[in-house]
Steps between C-alpha positions, in 0.01 A plus 500: 500500500162486354585252213707283727192407711393209275836322548410354841154378388654337194761323717250388748280321237810353341634360833149375604431326181841370369699453818255432788224363265211616719213713365415638843856613565525652152172698550568617854862577407376702211269710710753540782752623240259752354418636849868524590578675175219748553612578851866547385365728212278689747199487277252786555217349302202477741363153550142638479560538130427117477149558598424813294279515185328790353288303250385154576465429132876457489473248777234300301711508181814389670327210697305380192808499263742358750282221625507350161874423540463173698203390281712547192787320644296198607309441174811569279754316721593272222589803283728628775687178527442457866752228621348152547646462851345818635339318793835355603676824460254711690509238785885510502470875568279430804164550341299207614126448555558616866675825402345615171194673672719707733750574214219619265336714784829663598599554132170653396450732791858603584706476181299746290519768778880461523549488134265788401649727763849413377476478123213743425536719807861553595650407151197626308479785257232709336655456151265360239764293331677187616712562813788317653296383797267312257801292383634454863161378611477256210849376533505316831210289379750333266657344805162358610410371152836348416480123439123504548399594145657502163761776426268659245233515765737672746566768236125547428425517867766764558357706216148476653639585846669817365169597353321416821746720696444777249117457511491518875718802494285678258194428718671638794594814310145553372332405843761660716509206729601132521173337594410395147846350425505332848158336449587398138830354618311302772262361237786402272687339783190315629397358156856408404575321827174312491586389137848387616343318802249323280782381270704389785263275678 
């Protein structure tokens, strides 16, 4: 049952992006699917783990490294082959000047909590090597990146996301809490979404 829980979140993202073509529905469906999956699996991981850190140096390291994600994307966007009609595509998914701020706010403050609890908490592991949840975490991002960057950039991004999942899992193992991965994830989401917003207006 544990390794079937990512099925519903993957389906929710796929339906939201490729069938309904709405970013909000994809995101909310993704979160709803994760919560339903966790309830069905009867997860016993305490939510308070999200706010636990035994060494704030891990928090600082995570935030500093991860906040560079969006900066890197913005200044090297030509190398990533970001599609020329990105503004039109984001608008077709319901992301307009009137909705971007609310979307970014929700994404930055809610998405990392749901994801970190799911991928690094419930599906996490204390192993030092790569683990299946690192690949599952990275995999659904391919649905998001599809048709928005060159195929080579999708592969590169997936590799980096596997490493990010591994990195956050190692921090959680060392720090015995999810606060550092959570805040690093928030920093990454914030800078990446701001970069996408800037490229879309």
